[in-house]
FIFI-964925 format. One record per residue (C-alpha): residue number from 1; residue in one letter; chain; x negated, y negated, z negated. Coordinates in nm, 2 decimals. Last residue first. Layout:
BEGIN
  num  residu  chaine       u       v       w
  NUM       A       A       X       Y       Z
...
% end
This chain:
BEGIN
  num  residu  chaine       u       v       w
  133       Y       A   10.22   14.61   10.97
  132       A       A   10.28   14.24   10.99
  131       T       A   10.43   14.24   10.65
  130       P       A   10.70   14.07   10.45
  129       T       A   10.69   14.16   10.08
  128       F       A   10.83   14.40    9.82
  127       S       A   10.60   14.41    9.52
  126       F       A   10.50   14.65    9.24
  125       S       A   10.40   14.65    8.88
  124       S       A   10.21   14.89    8.66
  123       G       A    9.88   14.85    8.84
  122       H       A    9.97   14.69    9.18
  121       Q       A   10.20   14.90    9.39
  120       S       A   10.31   14.81    9.74
  119       I       A   10.64   14.82    9.93
  118       R       A   10.62   14.65   10.27
  117       R       A   10.88   14.47   10.47
  116       R       A   10.93   14.42   10.85
  115       V       A   11.23   14.25   11.01
  114       L       A   11.30   14.30   11.38
  113       D       A   11.56   14.06   11.51
  112       G       A   11.76   14.14   11.83
  111       P       A   12.09   14.00   11.70
  110       K       A   12.02   13.76   11.42
  109       V       A   11.90   13.84   11.07
  108       E       A   11.91   13.65   10.73
  107       V       A   11.70   13.80   10.45
  106       E       A   11.75   13.77   10.08
  105       S       A   11.52   13.90    9.82
  104       E       A   11.55   14.15    9.53
  103       I       A   11.32   14.32    9.28
  102       L       A   11.51   14.57    9.07
  101       R       A   11.37   14.65    8.73
  100       S       A   11.29   15.02    8.67
   99       H       A   11.52   15.31    8.73
   98       G       A   11.57   15.61    8.50
   97       F       A   11.36   15.79    8.24
   96       I       A   11.21   16.04    8.49
   95       M       A   11.12   15.74    8.72
   94       Y       A   11.27   15.58    9.03
   93       K       A   11.11   15.25    9.09
   92       S       A   11.32   14.97    9.23
   91       V       A   11.34   14.78    9.55
   90       G       A   11.59   14.52    9.68
   89       L       A   11.72   14.37   10.00
   88       I       A   12.01   14.13   10.00
   87       H       A   12.16   14.07   10.34
   86       K       A   12.26   13.75   10.53
   85       G       A   12.40   13.77   10.88
   84       P       A   12.38   13.99   11.19
   83       A       A   12.45   14.36   11.12
   82       L       A   12.15   14.56   11.00
   81       G       A   12.03   14.90   11.13
   80       F       A   11.76   15.06   10.92
   79       R       A   11.42   15.21   10.99
   78       A       A   11.21   15.41   10.75
   77       V       A   10.84   15.44   10.69
   76       E       A   10.63   15.66   10.45
   75       G       A   10.27   15.64   10.33
   74       P       A   10.35   15.70    9.97
   73       H       A   10.70   15.83    9.88
   72       F       A   11.01   15.63    9.96
   71       E       A   11.38   15.69    9.87
   70       A       A   11.63   15.54   10.10
   69       A       A   11.94   15.31   10.13
   68       P       A   12.07   15.28    9.78
   67       K       A   12.36   15.03    9.80
   66       G       A   12.35   14.67    9.65
   65       D       A   12.34   14.49    9.99
   64       I       A   12.05   14.71   10.10
   63       H       A   11.86   14.90    9.82
   62       L       A   11.53   15.07    9.87
   61       I       A   11.44   15.33    9.61
   60       F       A   11.07   15.38    9.52
   59       R       A   10.93   15.71    9.40
   58       V       A   10.64   15.72    9.16
   57       E       A   10.40   16.02    9.16
   56       S       A   10.19   15.87    9.42
   55       G       A   10.12   15.56    9.20
   54       Y       A    9.76   15.54    9.31
   53       I       A    9.68   15.81    9.56
   52       G       A    9.71   15.60    9.87
   51       S       A    9.95   15.48   10.14
   50       D       A   10.16   15.17   10.12
   49       R       A   10.54   15.21   10.16
   48       T       A   10.68   15.10   10.49
   47       V       A   11.02   14.93   10.56
   46       V       A   11.14   14.85   10.91
   45       L       A   11.47   14.65   10.93
   44       Q       A   11.64   14.63   11.27
   43       A       A   11.90   14.39   11.41
   42       A       A   12.21   14.45   11.63
   41       S       A   12.27   14.79   11.49
   40       K       A   12.14   15.15   11.51
   39       E       A   12.29   15.37   11.24
   38       T       A   12.08   15.47   10.93
   37       F       A   12.22   15.19   10.71
   36       A       A   12.27   15.44   10.42
   35       Y       A   12.12   15.74   10.23
   34       L       A   11.79   15.84   10.39
   33       R       A   11.61   16.08   10.15
   32       P       A   11.77   16.40   10.30
   31       A       A   11.65   16.27   10.65
   30       P       A   11.28   16.27   10.56
   29       V       A   11.11   15.93   10.54
   28       P       A   10.90   15.90   10.85
   27       D       A   10.53   15.94   10.81
   26       A       A   10.32   15.62   10.86
   25       N       A   10.09   15.56   11.15
   24       E       A   10.34   15.37   11.37
   23       A       A   10.48   15.18   11.08
   22       S       A   10.13   15.05   11.00
   21       I       A    9.98   15.14   10.66
   20       P       A    9.89   14.90   10.39
   19       S       A    9.65   15.03   10.13
   18       T       A    9.70   15.16    9.78
   17       S       A    9.43   15.18    9.52
   16       C       A    9.32   15.48    9.31
   15       G       A    9.08   15.62    9.57
   14       G       A    8.89   15.29    9.58
   13       I       A    8.84   15.29    9.20
   12       V       A    8.72   15.65    9.21
   11       G       A    8.49   15.59    9.51
   10       L       A    8.35   15.27    9.36
    9       L       A    8.27   15.47    9.04
    8       L       A    8.10   15.75    9.23
    7       A       A    7.89   15.50    9.42
    6       G       A    7.79   15.32    9.10
    5       I       A    7.70   15.65    8.93
    4       L       A    7.49   15.75    9.23
    3       V       A    7.31   15.41    9.24
    2       R       A    7.25   15.43    8.87
    1       M       A    7.08   15.77    8.91
% end
């Protein structure tokens, strides 16, 4: 009986976590939720949101240079064209009561660069980090 309860508990905990997903295996963000930077450019930004049930009701908004660029649901990917130079990338949660804090980072791209970033949720917080996926 203890083994069964332990297995169920592990299943519940594991089901509530998010996992990285590769850009190739993620679903594309639908066109109505792509707002800006959708044209091809000299450099490319690929952003994926982790898959998983945990936080699935929360939408994340990607900002590029202060403009909303896309809205992400779990397990989705989007590609953006960036001109060479420095850009500010940011992510915020979209909730019923408005947006959460905005996490921002700077990236500098050169022609031909491919920059990958990952949106992941950890408890009540989230992160926006470089990724190999």
